[in-house]
N, C-alpha and C positions, 0 to 999 in steps of 0.2 A: 504494500500500500504506500502511496505517496500522498502526503497532505501538505498543502502550501497555504499559509496565512489562515489557518483554521483555528477556531476556539473550541476547546473541549471543557465542559463543565460537569462536575459531579459524575464523572464517568470512570469506568474501569477500562484502561487502555493497555492492550497487550502490544508491546513495542518490538518484539523480536523481528528483525529483518525489515522493519518499516522505516520510511524516510519522512521526516518532518522538517519543514523549512518555514521559519517565521511564525510558528504556531504558538498559541497560548493555552496553557493547561491550568485550570482553576479547580481546586479541591478534587483533584483526580487521584486515583490509585493507578500507578504505572507499574505494570507487571512485566518482568523480564524472566524468561524461563531457560536461558542458556543457549538459545539458538543464534542465528546470525545477529551481529551487533546492530542496534538501531542507529540511525543517523538523526541527530537532533541539532540542527543548525539555526542559530538566532532564535531559539525558542525561549519563552518565559514560563516560569513555574510559580504558581501562587497557592500555597497551602496544600501541596501535593505530597504523597508518600509513595515510596517505592516498595514493591514486594518482589522477592526473588522466589521462584518456583523451580521444581525439577532439578536439572543439572546445575543451574546457577545457585540454587539453595545448597546443594550438596558440596559444590566448590567452596562456597562461603564457610560452611561447617568445617571442611577440611582445613582451610586457611586459619580459622579461629583456633582449632585444635593445635596447629603448628605453632601459632603465636603463644598459646598457653604453655606449650612444652618448653619454649624458650630456646636459648642457645642458637646453634646454627640454623635450626628450623625457623625460628623467629626472624633471624637475619635474612633468610631466603625470601620469606613473605614480604618483609619490609623493602628489600631491594626490588622484588618483583613489582611492587606497587609504587615504587619510586619514593618511598618514605624515608629511606636511608641510603646513603651512598655506600658503595662497596668499600670494604676496609682497605685502607691504604697499605701498600707494601712498604715496610719500613726501609729507610735508606741505610745502607751499611755504615757503621760508625767509622769515622776517619781513624786511622791507626794513630796511636799515641806514641810519639817519639821522645826519648829521653833527650834532654838538652846536650848538645855537643860539649865535650870536655874542652876546656880552653887551657892552653899551656902558656905559662908566662913567657913573654918575649924576652929573649936573652939580651937583646940589644938595648932594652930600656932599663936604666938604673937610676 
């Protein structure tokens, strides 16, 4: 479905694979079930709520469990969502050199 400059009020809108351009959603329930991503360009949302069903809901549950487990699993989710940058690879430490021994100059007295 393609919708352009439409207004949706008090509706349940299943968005999988649909394209919306310049639309307004007022007090709508927007449902995504894990199918093709919707296209929402220049749209406005007023008091709407999102619902995830099916594959989308299961994916969200998996990601939540990964975050709760912590450690590398949490980092994977955060990086996947762009919430955290990948850990920086530490620069090798510069070698520490002992100061050169100085010998007294025999010509200076």
